[in-house]
N, C-alpha and C positions, 0 to 999 in steps of 0.2 A: 536529519536529515533536509538543509532550508535549496526553496523552489524564490527565482528574483526568471525579471524576465531581463532580453535582453535590455533594452532599457533601462531598467537600473541596473543591471550588470555590467555595462558601456563607466554612466554615474561612476557607482562605487567599487570598480573592480583595484582599486583597491587595498579597500574596507572588507573584498570578502578573501582575499590573499592572504592582508592578516589574518584573519578567520580560522583557516586554515590552517595557517605557520602556529598560530598562539594550539591551535587542536582545539576550538571556542566549540570548531567543527569540520569535522570527519571533512565530509562532502552537500557540494553545494551541486544542484542540478539549475546548467540555463534551457530557460524556454521560448521556446520566441513562437507570436501565438499558442501562444499554450500548449506546446505542445512539445515535449523533454528535448534540447538536442545540446545538450551537450554537460558533463559531468568536469568540475572540478574539485581535485585533490589533490590529496602532499604524495611532492614524487617518494620512493621509496631507498630508505639512504641507502649511503653506500657503502657495499665494504674495504676500506680496506687490505689491496692487495699484501697475502703473504709469503716476507722476502726471506726467503729460507742464507741463512750463509752471512746475515748483509754486519755479519761482527769475525769472523774470519780475520783468525789468527792473530786482533783486538783484546786476546784474555790466552793469559799461562795458569796454570797446573802447578804445584809443586811438584818437586821432584817422589817430596815424602811424606805426599797427601795423603794415603791410605797408612800415618806410620800410626792412628788411633783407632782401627776401625773395635777396630777388642772393645778396648777400652766406650769410644759408643755405642756397641750393643750391649754390653751390659747395663752402660746408664740405659735402656731402651726397653733390655726384657731382664734384668735384673740378675745377681746370681741365680743362676743352676744349687741348687738344692743336697 
């Protein structure tokens, strides 16, 4: 964790933000008159919203999709002895 004074933070803000974005620093404290005043840290990544049924109606299964189920089961489990 790095601590910088207000003047340095104003002068080198781009460099400080770059250090946070790249992961070189996880947190930078900005001090005013020697006392911590603010914290510069990365934002949490936004989670993608899950949309159920987005492809509904675009994919169809053939009528005989289960025709070979017994064969597939034998391939996975082997023939009973």
